[in-house]
C-alpha positions in Angstrom: 0.0 -0.1 -0.2 3.0 2.5 0.4 1.5 3.3 4.0 3.9 1.8 6.0 6.4 4.2 7.4 10.1 2.8 7.3 12.1 5.3 10.0 15.5 3.6 10.8 17.3 4.6 14.0 19.4 0.8 13.9 21.4 0.1 17.3 24.3 2.7 16.9 27.2 2.2 18.1 28.4 5.6 19.0 32.2 6.1 19.7 34.7 8.7 21.1 38.6 8.9 19.4 40.5 5.6 19.7 37.2 3.7 22.1 37.5 0.5 22.1 34.1 -1.6 21.5 34.6 -5.5 22.5 32.1 -8.5 21.1 31.1 -11.3 23.1 32.9 -14.4 21.9 31.3 -16.9 20.3 31.4 -20.5 22.8 29.9 -22.4 19.9 30.3 -21.6 15.9 29.3 -23.5 12.2 31.7 -24.1 10.0 29.4 -25.4 7.4 30.8 -26.9 4.2 28.2 -29.1 2.3 29.6 -32.7 1.5 27.3 -35.8 0.5 24.3 -33.7 2.6 26.3 -33.3 5.5 27.8 -30.3 7.1 31.1 -30.3 9.5 30.4 -28.3 13.1 34.3 -27.0 14.9 34.5 -25.7 18.1 37.0 -22.9 18.9 39.9 -24.6 20.9 42.4 -21.8 19.9 44.9 -20.0 22.4 45.6 -16.5 22.4 49.1 -17.2 21.3 47.3 -18.1 17.5 45.2 -14.4 17.8 45.8 -12.4 14.9 44.5 -8.4 14.3 43.0 -7.6 11.1 42.4 -3.9 10.6 40.7 -1.8 7.7 42.3 2.2 7.2 39.7 4.5 6.1 41.2 4.0 2.3 40.3 0.0 2.5 37.2 0.7 3.8 36.4 2.5 0.4 37.6 -0.4 -2.1 34.2 -2.1 -2.8 31.8 0.2 -2.6 30.3 3.9 -1.3 27.5 5.7 -1.5 27.8 9.8 0.2 31.6 8.9 1.4 34.7 10.2 0.1 38.1 9.7 2.3 39.6 13.0 3.6 43.0 13.2 5.4 43.3 9.3 6.0 39.4 9.2 7.4 36.0 8.7 6.3 33.6 11.7 6.2 30.3 12.5 4.4 30.1 14.0 0.9 28.5 17.4 1.0 26.2 15.9 -1.5 25.6 12.8 0.5 21.8 11.8 0.3 19.3 12.0 3.2 16.8 9.0 3.4 13.6 9.1 6.1 15.0 5.0 7.1 18.3 7.1 8.9 15.8 10.2 10.5 16.5 12.2 12.2 20.0 12.4 11.2 20.0 15.1 8.2 22.3 12.4 5.6 23.4 9.0 5.5 26.4 7.2 3.8 27.6 4.2 3.5 31.1 2.4 2.6 32.0 -1.6 2.5 35.9 -2.7 2.4 36.8 -5.3 -0.3 36.6 -9.2 1.0 39.6 -9.7 3.4 40.7 -14.0 2.9 41.4 -15.6 6.1 42.3 -18.6 4.4 40.9 -20.6 7.1 38.4 -21.0 9.5 38.4 -18.5 12.2 36.5 -17.2 15.2 36.1 -13.5 15.3 36.6 -12.1 18.7 36.9 -8.1 19.1 35.9 -5.4 17.2 37.8 -2.1 18.2 36.8 1.8 16.1 39.5 4.6 15.9 36.3 7.4 15.4 35.4 10.8 16.1 31.2 11.6 16.3 30.5 15.0 17.1 26.9 15.7 18.9 23.9 14.6 17.0 26.1 12.6 14.4 26.4 8.9 14.5 28.4 5.9 13.3 27.5 2.5 12.5 30.6 -0.2 12.3 29.3 -3.9 11.2 31.3 -6.9 9.8 30.3 -10.3 7.8 31.6 -13.4 6.9 31.9 -15.8 4.3 30.8 -18.6 6.8 30.2 -22.2 4.6 30.6 -20.9 1.6 28.2 -17.7 2.1 28.0 -14.5 3.7 26.3 -14.2 6.9 24.3 -11.1 7.9 25.6 -7.7 9.5 27.0 -8.2 13.1 27.9 -5.4 15.0 29.9 -6.1 18.2 27.3 -7.1 20.6 26.3 -10.0 17.5 29.9 -10.3 16.4 30.0 -14.3 17.4 27.6 -14.7 15.0 30.8 -14.7 12.2 32.5 -17.5 14.0 33.7 -20.2 11.1 34.5 -17.2 8.2 36.6 -17.7 5.8 37.0 -14.4 5.0 35.6 -11.0 6.7 34.4 -7.6 4.8 33.6 -4.5 7.0 30.7 -1.6 6.5 30.7 1.4 8.0 27.5 3.5 7.8 28.0 7.3 8.8 24.9 9.4 9.5 25.0 13.1 10.1 23.6 15.8 12.5 20.8 17.6 12.3 22.8 20.2 11.1 24.8 18.6 9.2 28.1 17.7 11.5 29.8 14.6 10.0 31.4 12.0 12.1 35.0 10.9 11.1 35.7 7.2 10.8 39.8 6.1 10.8 39.9 2.5 10.7 38.4 -0.7 12.1 40.0 -3.1 13.8 39.1 -7.2 14.8 41.0 -10.1 16.6 40.6 -13.6 14.5 41.9 -17.5 16.0 42.1 -20.8 13.6 39.6 -22.6 14.6 39.9 -27.1 15.3 38.0 -29.7 15.9 34.5 -31.2 14.0 31.6 -33.2 13.9 29.3 -34.0 11.4 24.8 -32.4 11.3 22.7 -32.6 8.5 22.2 -29.5 6.4 18.5 -28.0 6.6 16.9 -26.6 3.7 15.8 -22.7 3.2 12.9 -21.6 5.1 9.2 -20.3 3.7 6.6 -18.8 6.1 3.5 -16.8 4.8 3.9 -12.6 5.6 1.9 -10.0 4.7 3.1 -8.0 2.4 2.7 -4.3 1.0 4.1 -1.9 -1.6 7.1 -0.1 -1.2 6.0 3.2 -3.1 8.6 6.2 -2.8 9.4 7.0 -6.7 12.9 9.0 -6.9 13.7 8.3 -3.0 16.8 6.6 -1.7 16.5 3.1 0.4 19.0 2.3 3.4 21.5 1.1 0.5 21.6 4.2 -0.8 19.5 2.7 -4.0 17.3 5.9 -5.9 14.0 3.8 -6.3 12.2 3.4 -9.8 9.7 2.7 -11.5 8.8 -0.8 -11.8 12.0 -1.5 -9.5 12.7 -5.0 -8.3 13.2 -5.4 -5.1 12.5 -5.8 -0.9 12.6 -4.2 2.6 12.7 -6.0 6.1 13.0 -5.0 9.0 16.9 -5.2 9.7 19.4 -3.9 8.2 21.2 -7.2 9.0 20.5 -8.3 5.9 20.8 -5.4 4.2 22.5 -5.4 0.7 25.2 -2.5 -0.8 23.3 -0.8 -3.9 22.9 -3.0 -6.9 23.8 -6.1 -4.4 22.8 -9.9 -4.4 24.0 -11.7 -1.2 21.0 -11.6 0.5 18.0 -12.6 -1.2 14.1 -14.1 -1.1 12.2 -16.0 -3.1 8.4 -14.9 -3.5 5.2 -16.9 -4.4 1.4 -15.5 -5.3 -0.7 -17.5 -6.8 0.8 -19.8 -8.8 3.6 -16.9 -9.5 7.0 -16.9 -8.3 9.9 -14.0 -8.5 13.0 -14.0 -6.6 14.2 -10.4 -5.1 16.8 -8.5 -3.3 16.8 -6.8 0.0 17.5 -3.2 -1.0 15.8 -1.5 1.9 15.1 -1.4 6.0 11.5 -1.6 7.1 8.1 -2.2 7.0 7.6 -0.2 10.6 10.9 -1.8 12.6 14.2 -1.5 12.2 15.8 -4.5 14.2 13.3 -7.2 13.7 14.9 -10.2 12.4 12.4 -12.3 13.3 13.9 -15.0 10.7 16.6 -15.8 13.1 17.5 -18.0 15.9 18.7 -15.2 17.8 17.1 -12.1 17.6 18.7 -9.0 17.4 15.4 -6.8 18.6 12.7 -8.3 20.4 14.2 -11.6 21.9 10.8 -12.2 23.7 9.2 -12.9 20.9 9.4 -16.4 19.0 10.8 -16.9 15.6 9.0 -16.2 12.7 6.3 -13.9 14.2 7.2 -10.1 13.5 6.9 -7.6 15.9 4.5 -6.3 13.5 2.5 -9.1 13.8 3.0 -9.9 17.6 1.7 -6.1 17.5 -1.7 -6.5 14.9 -2.5 -9.5 16.2 -1.7 -10.0 19.9 -1.4 -6.4 21.5 2.7 -6.7 22.1 3.7 -3.4 23.0 0.6 -2.3 23.1 -0.3 -3.0 19.6 2.5 -0.6 18.5 6.0 -1.0 16.5 9.6 0.1 18.3 8.8 3.7 17.8 5.4 3.4 19.6 3.6 4.1 16.1 -0.3 2.3 15.4 0.4 -0.9 13.6 -2.3 -0.7 11.8 -1.6 -3.9 9.2 0.4 -6.4 9.7 2.9 -5.8 7.6 6.5 -7.8 7.7 7.8 -7.2 4.1 7.8 -4.7 1.6 7.7 -4.7 -1.9 9.5 -2.7 -5.0 6.2 -2.1 -7.7 7.8 -4.2 -10.2 8.1 -7.5 -8.1 4.9 -6.4 -5.9 2.3 -5.5 -9.7 4.7 -7.1 -12.3 5.8 -9.8 -11.3 3.1 -11.4 -8.3 0.2 -9.5 -9.6 -0.7 -8.3 -6.0 -3.5 -5.9 -6.6 -4.5 -5.2 -2.6 -2.2 -6.5 0.2 -2.1 -9.8 1.0 -0.6 -12.6 2.5 2.4 -14.4 0.0 4.7 -17.2 0.9 8.7 -15.8 1.3 11.6 -17.7 1.5 15.3 -16.8 3.1 17.4 -18.3 0.8 20.3 -17.4 3.0 19.1 -18.7 6.0 19.5 -22.3 6.9 16.8 -23.5 8.6 13.7 -25.5 8.6 10.9 -24.1 7.4 8.0 -23.2 10.9 4.9 -25.0 10.6 2.1 -23.9 8.3 0.1 -21.4 10.2 -3.3 -19.5 9.9 -3.4 -16.8 7.4 -6.4 -14.7 8.8 -8.2 -11.4 7.4 -6.9 -7.9 7.6 -8.4 -5.2 8.1 -6.8 -2.0 8.8 -6.8 -0.7 12.2 -8.0 3.0 13.3 -5.5 4.1 15.7 -6.5 4.2 19.0 -6.9 7.2 21.6 -4.3 7.6 24.2 -5.0 7.8 28.4 -6.7 10.4 29.5 -5.5 11.5 33.1 -1.7 12.2 33.3 -0.1 15.5 34.4 2.0 17.5 32.6 4.6 19.7 33.9 2.3 22.7 33.7 0.3 21.2 36.6 -2.6 20.8 34.0 -4.9 17.4 33.3 -2.7 16.3 30.0 -5.8 13.8 27.5 -6.3 13.1 24.3 -8.8 14.8 22.5 -10.6 13.8 19.2 -13.5 14.5 16.6 -14.2 13.7 12.5 -15.3 15.0 9.8 -17.0 13.6 6.4 -14.6 15.3 3.4 -16.9 18.1 2.0 -17.7 18.7 -1.2 -16.1 21.5 -3.1 -17.5 25.0 -4.3 -17.1 28.8 -4.9 -19.6 29.0 -2.1 -19.8 27.2 0.8 -21.4 27.7 4.0 -20.9 27.7 7.8 -23.7 27.6 10.5 -21.5 28.4 13.6 -18.1 30.5 13.8 -17.2 31.7 17.3 -14.4 33.9 19.0 -13.8 33.1 22.5 -17.7 32.7 23.0 -18.3 31.0 26.9 -14.6 29.7 26.2 -15.5 28.0 22.5 -13.5 29.5 19.3 -13.5 28.0 16.0 -11.0 27.6 13.2 -11.7 27.3 9.7 -9.4 25.7 7.0 -9.5 26.4 3.1 -8.2 23.7 0.9 -8.0 25.4 -2.6 -9.3 22.6 -4.7 -8.2 24.2 -8.2 -5.1 24.0 -10.2 -5.0 27.5 -10.3 -5.0 30.4 -7.8 -7.8 31.2 -5.5 -9.0 34.6 -4.5 -11.9 35.2 -2.2 -13.2 35.9 0.9 -15.0 34.8 4.3 -17.2 37.1 5.2 -18.7 36.6 9.1 -22.4 37.0 9.9 -23.7 38.1 13.3 -27.2 36.8 14.6 -29.2 39.6 13.2 -28.0 39.6 9.5 -25.2 42.1 9.8 -21.4 41.4 8.6 -19.0 41.7 11.4 -16.0 41.6 9.7 -14.4 39.6 6.7 -11.3 37.8 5.8 -9.7 37.7 2.4 -7.3 35.4 1.3 -4.9 33.9 -1.7 -4.4 30.1 -2.2 -1.3 28.8 -5.2 -3.3 25.8 -6.7 -4.0 23.0 -4.4 -2.9 24.8 -1.1 -4.8 25.3 2.1 -4.6 27.9 5.4 -6.6 28.1 8.3 -8.2 31.4 9.9 -10.0 32.3 13.4 -12.5 34.9 13.1 -10.0 37.2 15.1 -8.1 37.6 11.9 -11.3 40.0 10.8 -10.9 43.6 12.3 -13.7 44.5 14.1 -14.2 41.3 15.6 -15.1 41.4 19.4 -14.4 38.6 21.9 -17.8 36.6 22.9 -18.7 36.8 19.2 -21.3 34.0 17.8 -22.2 34.1 14.4 -22.1 33.0 11.0 -19.9 32.5 7.9 -20.0 32.3 4.1 -17.0 31.9 2.1 -16.8 32.9 -1.3 -13.9 32.3 -3.8 -13.2 32.4 -7.6 -12.5 28.8 -7.7 -14.1 25.9 -6.0 -13.0 25.7 -2.3 -13.3 22.4 0.2 -13.5 23.9 4.1 -13.8 22.4 7.2 -14.6 23.5 10.7 -12.8 23.1 14.3 -14.2 24.1 17.8 -12.8 24.0 20.4 -12.9 25.1 24.1 -9.9 24.7 26.8 -10.5 21.6 29.2 -13.3 20.1 26.3 -13.1 17.6 23.5 -13.1 18.9 20.0 -15.6 19.1 17.6 -15.4 19.6 13.5 -18.1 19.6 10.7 -17.9 20.0 7.0 -18.7 23.3 5.4 -21.9 22.9 3.4 -22.2 23.4 -0.8 -26.0 23.8 -0.5 -28.9 22.9 2.1 -32.3 21.4 1.4 -35.5 23.0 2.8 -35.7 20.2 5.2 -33.1 18.7 6.9 -32.6 15.9 9.9 -31.4 15.9 13.6 -30.7 12.2 14.1 -29.9 12.4 17.3 -30.3 15.6 20.1 -30.3 15.3 24.1 -32.0 17.7 27.4 -29.5 16.6 30.1 -29.7 12.8 29.1 -26.6 11.0 31.2 -25.0 14.4 31.1 -25.2 14.7 27.4 -26.9 18.0 26.0 -27.0 19.6 22.2 -27.2 22.6 20.4 -29.2 22.9 16.9 -27.3 25.8 14.6 -29.4 26.4 11.6 -28.1 29.0 8.8 -30.7 30.6 6.3 -29.1 30.3 2.5 -31.7 31.6 0.6 -31.8 34.9 -0.2 -34.9 35.3 1.6 -35.5 35.4 5.5 -37.3 32.3 6.1 -39.1 31.4 9.8 -37.9 27.7 11.0 -39.5 25.5 12.3 -37.9 22.8 14.5 -40.0 19.6 15.2 -39.2 17.6 18.5 -39.7 13.3 18.6 -38.8 11.6 21.5 -38.4 8.1 21.8 -42.6 7.9 23.7 -44.0 9.0 20.4 -44.9 12.5 21.8 -44.0 16.2 19.8 -42.5 19.8 20.9 -42.1 23.1 18.4 -39.6 25.6 18.9 -39.2 28.4 15.7 -37.0 31.7 14.7 -36.9 34.0 11.8 -33.8 34.0 10.5 -32.1 37.0 7.9 -30.5 35.2 4.8 -27.0 33.7 5.6 -27.4 34.1 9.1 -28.0 31.1 11.7 -30.6 30.8 14.4 -29.5 28.4 17.8 -31.5 26.2 19.3 -30.2 25.3 22.9 -31.9 21.8 23.8 -30.4 22.3 27.1 -32.6 26.1 28.3 -35.8 24.9 26.3 -38.8 25.3 28.1 -40.7 23.0 25.8 -38.2 19.5 26.5 -38.3 17.6 29.2 -35.2 17.0 31.5 -33.7 13.1 30.4 -35.5 13.9 26.5 -33.7 12.1 23.9 -35.0 12.2 20.7 -34.7 13.6 17.1 -35.6 16.4 15.3 -36.8 18.0 11.5 -35.9 21.3 11.0 -37.8 23.1 8.1 -38.0 26.3 6.6 -41.7 27.1 6.4 -41.2 29.1 2.8 -38.3 26.9 0.9 -35.8 28.5 1.6 -32.4 26.2 2.2 -31.2 24.7 5.1 -27.8 24.1 6.8 -27.9 22.6 10.4 -25.0 21.9 12.5 -25.7 19.4 15.9 -23.5 19.8 18.8 -23.5 17.5 21.4 -21.4 18.2 24.4 -21.3 16.3 27.8 -21.2 17.7 31.0 -17.9 16.3 31.7 -16.5 17.9 28.8 -16.7 14.7 26.3 -18.0 16.8 22.8 -18.4 16.4 18.9 -20.1 17.7 16.2 -22.5 16.7 12.9 -23.9 18.1 10.1 -27.6 17.7 9.6 -28.8 14.9 7.4 -31.7 15.7 4.0 -32.7 13.8 1.0 -32.0 9.8 2.5 -32.5 6.0 0.9 -32.9 2.4 1.6 -29.3 1.3 1.2 -26.4 3.3 3.8 -23.1 2.3 3.7 -21.2 2.7 7.1 -17.1 2.8 6.7 -16.3 2.0 10.3 -17.6 0.8 13.4 -16.5 -0.5 16.9 -17.2 -2.7 20.0 -14.3 -2.4 22.8 -12.1 -1.8 20.3 -9.1 0.3 22.6 -12.3 1.4 24.6 -13.7 2.7 21.2 -17.7 1.4 20.8 -20.1 3.2 18.1 -23.7 3.2 18.4 -25.6 3.9 14.8 -28.6 6.0 14.3 -31.2 6.4 12.4 -33.9 8.4 11.0 -36.5 7.6 8.5 -38.1 10.3 6.4 -40.4 8.3 4.5 -44.1 6.8 5.7 -43.0 3.5 5.1 -42.0 0.7 8.4 -40.2 -1.9 8.6 -37.5 -4.0 9.3 -33.4 -2.8 8.8 -31.2 -5.4 8.5 -27.4 -4.1 9.4 -24.8 -6.5 8.0 -21.0 -6.3 10.1 -18.1 -6.4 7.8 -14.8 -7.1 8.8 -14.9 -10.9 10.2 -14.1 -14.2 8.9 -18.0 -14.1 7.6 -20.5 -11.3 8.0 -23.1 -11.1 11.4 -26.3 -9.1 10.3 -28.4 -7.4 13.1 -32.5 -6.6 12.5 -34.0 -3.4 14.0 -37.5 -2.2 13.9 -38.0 1.7 12.6 -41.4 3.2 12.6 -42.6 5.5 9.8 -40.6 9.5 10.0 -39.3 7.9 13.3 -36.2 6.6 14.3 -34.0 4.1 16.5 -30.6 3.6 17.5 -28.6 0.5 17.0 -25.5 0.0 19.6 -22.6 -2.1 18.9 -21.2 -3.1 22.1 -25.5 -4.5 22.8 -24.7 -7.0 20.1 -23.2 -10.2 21.4 -22.7 -11.7 18.2 -20.0 -8.5 17.4 -16.8 -10.2 19.1 -14.5 -8.4 21.6 -12.3 -5.5 19.9 -14.4 -5.2 16.6 -13.1 -3.0 14.2 -15.1 -2.8 11.1 -17.7 -2.0 8.4 -21.4 -2.2 7.0 -24.2 -1.9 4.7 -28.0 -0.7 6.1 -30.8 -1.9 4.5 -34.0 -0.6 5.4 -37.7 -1.4 4.3 -37.8 -1.2 0.4 -38.4 2.7 -0.3 -37.8 3.9 2.8 -35.2 7.0 3.2 -32.9 6.3 5.7 -30.4 9.0 7.2 -28.3 8.6 9.8 -25.0 8.8 11.5 -22.3 6.6 13.5 -21.2 8.3 17.6 -17.9 6.8 18.5 -16.9 7.4 22.7 -14.2 5.9 24.3 -15.6 4.5 27.6 -14.4 6.0 30.9 -12.7 8.8 28.8 -13.9 12.7 27.6 -13.3 11.8 24.0 -15.6 11.1 21.4 -16.8 11.7 17.4 -18.7 11.4 14.9 -20.0 11.5 11.5 -22.9 11.0 8.9 -23.7 7.7 7.3 -24.8 8.3 3.0 -26.5 6.0 0.4 -24.4 3.2 -0.9 -24.8 4.9 -3.9 -23.1 8.2 -2.7 -20.1 9.5 -2.6 -17.8 10.9 -5.7 -14.8 9.9 -8.2 -12.8 13.1 -6.3 -12.8 13.6 -2.5 -11.1 16.3 -1.2 -9.9 16.4 2.6 -9.3 19.7 3.6 -7.0 19.3 6.9 -4.5 16.4 7.0 -1.8 16.6 10.1 0.8 14.2 11.2 1.8 15.2 14.5 1.1 19.2 14.0 0.6 21.2 16.8 -0.4 17.6 18.6 -2.6 17.0 15.8 -3.1 14.0 14.0 -5.6 12.9 11.1 -6.0 9.3 9.5 -8.6 9.2 6.6 -11.0 6.3 6.3 -11.8 5.8 2.7 -14.6 3.7 1.2 -15.9 2.2 -1.9 -19.5 3.0 -1.9 -20.3 1.5 -5.4 -21.3 -2.7 -5.9 -17.9 -3.0 -7.8 -14.0 -2.8 -7.2 -12.2 0.5 -8.1 -8.7 2.0 -7.5 -7.8 4.9 -5.6 -5.0 7.5 -5.4 -4.5 9.8 -2.6 -2.2 12.7 -3.3 -1.1 14.5 -0.2 -0.3 18.3 -0.6 1.8 20.7 2.1 0.2 24.2 3.1 1.6 26.0 -0.1 0.6 23.3 -2.8 3.2 21.0 -3.3 2.7 17.4 -3.9 4.3 15.6 -1.4 3.1 11.7 -1.8 0.8 10.0 -4.4 -0.3 6.1 -3.0 -2.6 4.0 -4.7 -4.6 1.2 -3.9 -7.5 -0.8 -4.9 -10.1 -1.5 -3.0 -12.7 -4.2 -3.6 -16.8 -3.7 -3.5 -18.3 -1.9 -0.2 -14.5 -2.1 0.8 -13.2 0.5 4.0 -9.3 0.6 4.5 -7.9 3.1 6.4 -4.6 5.7 5.5 -2.8 7.2 8.5 0.1 9.6 7.7 2.6 9.1 10.9 2.6 5.4 8.8 3.6 6.6 5.2 7.4 7.0 4.5 7.1 10.9 2.9 4.7 13.0 5.1 7.4 14.7 7.7 6.8 14.8 11.4 4.8 18.2 12.5 3.3 17.9 8.3 0.2 20.2 8.1 -1.7 20.3 4.4 -4.7 18.9 3.1 -5.4 15.8 0.6 -6.9 14.7 -2.3 -8.7 10.8 -3.1 -9.9 9.8 -6.7 -11.3 7.1 -7.9 -9.3 5.6 -10.7 -11.9 4.4 -12.3 -14.7 6.7 -11.8 -17.0 4.8 -9.1 -18.1 6.9 -6.3 -15.7 6.6 -2.5 -16.3 8.3 0.5 -14.1 10.1 3.0 -14.4 10.3 6.6 -11.4 12.0 8.8 -10.5 11.3 12.2 -8.8 14.2 14.1 -6.7 12.9 16.9 -4.4 15.4 19.6 -2.8 15.3 22.8 -3.1 18.6 24.5 -2.2 20.1 28.0 
C-alpha cells in the first residue's frame, strides 16, 4: 500500500576517539561445508598465541562500494552531496562504505572489534562486519552479535556515517578486529532455506533513496525487511528472497529497511530485536494480532496492518500480480533452517489508531488528555456556508481550514454574520493551486471577543472547508462546510441532560430571503414539541435543547428542521457532555434505503459506536445491518417507524466479538428514506467523535480533504476511505503541503464496499509536523466516501 513508514534508527555504536568496543566471544560456531548432504561443525579451541589482528584503514574501507562517503585526511567523512533518507531519521544525511573481502585462509573465530572514530554531538557511526561462512555470506553483525561470524573464511567491514541534524559529519579512521583459527569437528544434517507466509505491502517511494542508497525507480524490483543485518549494498544480491503468490514466483534482493521496525530480524534463531518474541513472528504481527507493545511498533507508532515485508512496484505488480496487500510465501534464501509449521492467515482489516489514555499530569500541573473529532470530506464549491463560528464565546473558539481544490490560484473572502444578519467582519485570502490555510474569526478586523455567528466563504474557484470548535478543558468538535442545503433537514440524535449529554442546533439560512424556521422534536415515546425562529439570509439561529422550556429533562430523540417558505438550510448539531466530552455532526437530508457505514467498533481499544437512523418516509418496517470485517458477515435486525428513529448500539450485539473494528451496510424497508450518523465514544474518557453516513450509491469519484496532519501542534489525522459502489475500484491519494506542493501520491485498490484506513504517521514521505491537505480519487470513476478522524494530545 505504501502506507507503512520505515523510519530507521538501528542499534548504533557510539564512539569517541580511540574507544575500544569489545564483542562477545562465541562459545560454539558452525563451519558448514556441504559434503554429500552433511555439514562439518567445528568448535574454537585456539589459544591466545594463535590470535591475530585484522585492520581496515579508511582507504581500505572504501575499496568495494560507497554511497555519500569520501576519504579525507585518512578518515571517512560524509560528502557534501550525501543523500538523505527517512530510513535514517532524524539524521540529515547518510553514507555507506564497504571494504573488499579479506581472505583469512581457513575458518576463524572473530573476537573483538575496535573502531577509531570521532562522532560530534548529533552525528553517529555504525560499524558492522560479516563473514563468509560455509561458502555463504553471513548477515552483518555489530560488536554485540559478532560471535555470529565464527567459522568465517573471509571478512568484510561496513561503515555507515550519519550526519547530525545540522549536517555535522562523523569521522572514522580505521576498524580492527581479532581472529583466531578453528580446530575440532563433527557432522550434522543440512536443512533447507525456510519459507513462511507474510503480509506484504508495496513500497512506492519512486525517486526516493533506500537505506542502501539505491534510488527507487518505477517498476523497480527489490524488497524491504525490518533489519539492516540483511541489507545488500547498492545493486548487491547476497541476500535474496524468493516470493510466491497465486502460482507466480520471483526472487528479489533486500535493498531497504522496513516496514515498521528496523531491528526486527524475526527469521533468526537468536534475534537482535524483540528477543521476547518467538522466531518467525514479526513484531508488527505480534502487535496487530496479539497486542504486543500495546499494538505499536518499536517507535510507538500504531500498527494498522501487520506488514512484515515491503515490495517494490515491479515485484509487487509486475512479477507477483498483487492488487491489494495480501499474504504471500517468502523464502529466505540465505538462512539455513527448517521451515516453520504452516499457520493460519486470518483476514486483515486496517485498524484505526486508538486515542491515548486521559489523565496524566503535565509539567504545568494541567491534565494532559487526548481529544478527538471527525468530519466527512466536504464537497468543493465556490460558495461555502458555515453555520457556526465563534471567538471566545463562553470559552469556545472556531478555526476554519480552506483548501483550494483547483489547479489555478484562488482568491476569496470569508464574511462573518452576526445573529441579526449584519456582516461583522471579513477575511481575505489568496491561495496557490492546491494550497490550504487556516483562519480564526479574530483574523477579521472588528470581530470582538464573544462573537457567535455564521460565515459564508466566496472564492474565485472551488474550495473545500472544514471547521474545528475548541474550548479549554473540552473535547474537540468538527464539521464540514456546506456547498448547499435543503428546506427540510433531519437532526437524528438530540439530548437534554441525558446521561450528562445536551445538544445545540445551529441552523443557517442559505437562501436569499428571510425565513421562518420550525424545529419539531420527536421523543422515544412518540411525543413531540416545537421551537421556531425567523432568520435573515446567510444568518444562523441557535436552538439549545438544554434551555428549551418545552423539552423535558432527560429528553433523547430526534428533530426535523424546516424552512416554512422553502429556503435551503444548513444544520450543525453540537453534542456536549457535562464532563467535557463533545462531538458535532451535520444535519441530514434526502435519504436512501441502503446506507454505507465505513467504521464501527465494539470495545476496540476502549472505543464503542452506536448508529442513529432517521426515517424520512411514511414507510415502516425492519432495518438490517450487515457487519463486515469478520471471517463471515454478521447480521442484526431492528424496527424503524415511519418518520421515526432507531438506535443500534454495537456493544449490545452479542455476536460481535470484543475488539471488533469493521464496516457495515444498512438495508431499510423498500421505499424508505434513511439517513444516519455514527457516534464513537471511548469508555471512561472524554473522547468522542461522530460522522454522517450516506447512501451506498453516494460519494464522488474525487474527494477533497482540507486538513491532514502528522503531529502538527500535537494533531494527527487518519483517513477512512470507503468504496461505496458495487464494483472494485482503484484509489489514488495525493497529499499536498500547505503551499500546494505534492508530498506523496500512493495508489491502492478497494473491493466492492471495502473500507480502508490511511494513517499519515505510517507514510514515509509525510514528515512529522506536516500540516496540509489531500485529494482522494477513484481511478475507475466509481464513487468513494471519506471520513477523517482527528486526534490530539493537549494540556
